[in-house]
C-alpha positions in Angstrom: -36.8 44.6 19.9 -39.5 45.7 21.6 -43.0 46.9 21.0 -45.9 48.5 21.7 -48.8 50.1 20.8 -51.6 51.5 23.4 -55.0 51.4 21.0 -58.3 49.3 21.0 -58.1 46.8 18.5 -60.4 46.5 16.0 -59.3 42.2 15.9 -57.4 39.0 17.8 -53.9 39.5 17.7 -54.1 35.8 15.8 -55.9 37.4 12.8 -53.5 41.1 12.9 -49.9 39.2 13.4 -51.5 37.4 9.9 -52.4 40.4 8.3 -49.0 41.5 9.1 -47.5 38.1 7.4 -46.6 36.7 10.5 -48.0 33.1 11.3 -48.6 31.2 15.1 -45.0 29.3 15.8 -46.4 25.8 16.6 -44.4 24.9 19.9 -45.0 28.3 22.2 -43.9 27.9 25.2 -46.8 28.2 27.8 -49.0 32.0 28.3 -45.9 33.9 25.3 -47.9 33.2 22.6 -45.8 34.2 18.6 -45.3 33.8 15.2 -43.2 34.2 12.8 -42.4 35.4 8.6 -40.2 33.9 6.4 -38.6 35.6 3.7 -39.3 33.1 0.3 -40.1 29.5 1.2 -37.5 29.0 3.2 -38.0 28.0 7.3 -34.2 30.6 7.9 -33.3 33.1 7.9 -37.3 33.8 9.8 -38.3 37.2 12.3 -39.6 35.6 15.5 -41.9 37.7 17.9 -42.7 36.8 21.3 -46.0 38.6 22.9 -45.5 39.9 26.1 -49.0 41.7 27.2 -52.1 41.4 25.3 -54.8 42.8 25.8 -58.4 45.6 24.1 -55.5 48.3 25.1 -52.4 46.8 24.9 -50.1 44.8 22.6 -46.5 44.7 23.3 -44.4 42.0 21.5 -40.3 41.1 21.3 -39.4 40.9 17.2 -35.2 39.3 15.9 -34.0 37.5 13.2 -33.4 34.1 13.6 -30.7 33.3 11.2 -30.9 29.7 12.0 -32.4 27.1 14.0 -31.3 25.6 16.9 -28.5 24.1 16.6 -27.7 20.7 19.3 -30.7 18.6 20.3 -33.1 20.0 23.5 -31.9 23.9 22.5 -33.6 27.0 22.2 -30.3 29.0 21.4 -29.9 30.1 17.8 -28.4 32.5 15.6 -30.8 35.3 16.5 -29.8 39.3 15.6 -32.2 41.0 18.6 -30.7 44.8 16.3 -29.9 46.2 13.2 -31.1 47.5 10.0 -33.0 44.2 8.9 -34.5 44.6 12.0 -35.1 48.3 12.3 -37.3 48.3 9.5 -39.4 45.1 9.8 -40.3 47.0 13.2 -41.3 50.1 11.3 -43.5 48.3 8.3 -45.1 46.8 11.6 -44.9 49.8 12.5 -47.2 51.5 10.0 -49.6 48.5 9.3 -50.3 48.5 12.8 -50.9 51.7 12.5 -53.0 51.7 10.1 -55.4 48.5 11.4 -56.1 50.2 15.6 -59.2 52.0 16.4 -58.5 55.3 18.4 
């Protein structure tokens, strides 16, 4: 699911996502920062966000739910949900919180 926000932000992306309950991923693709939010203290399942556009006027990213880690060494494939009620609920939570953190 893709989300975009058009507004002047009051803080940097890492701080914004930390305030939303997300942590930066240790292994990130160059030029594509990513963050995750766990459900409890387990590694999976977790929400995973990839940033596509990050400027002072626009923040655009995709969110999905990683159900488990990749099954094969060297593989990025995993069991993920890109739509559905759980992902939609998290997207709504992010929208509500981001709207309170952005400066118009």
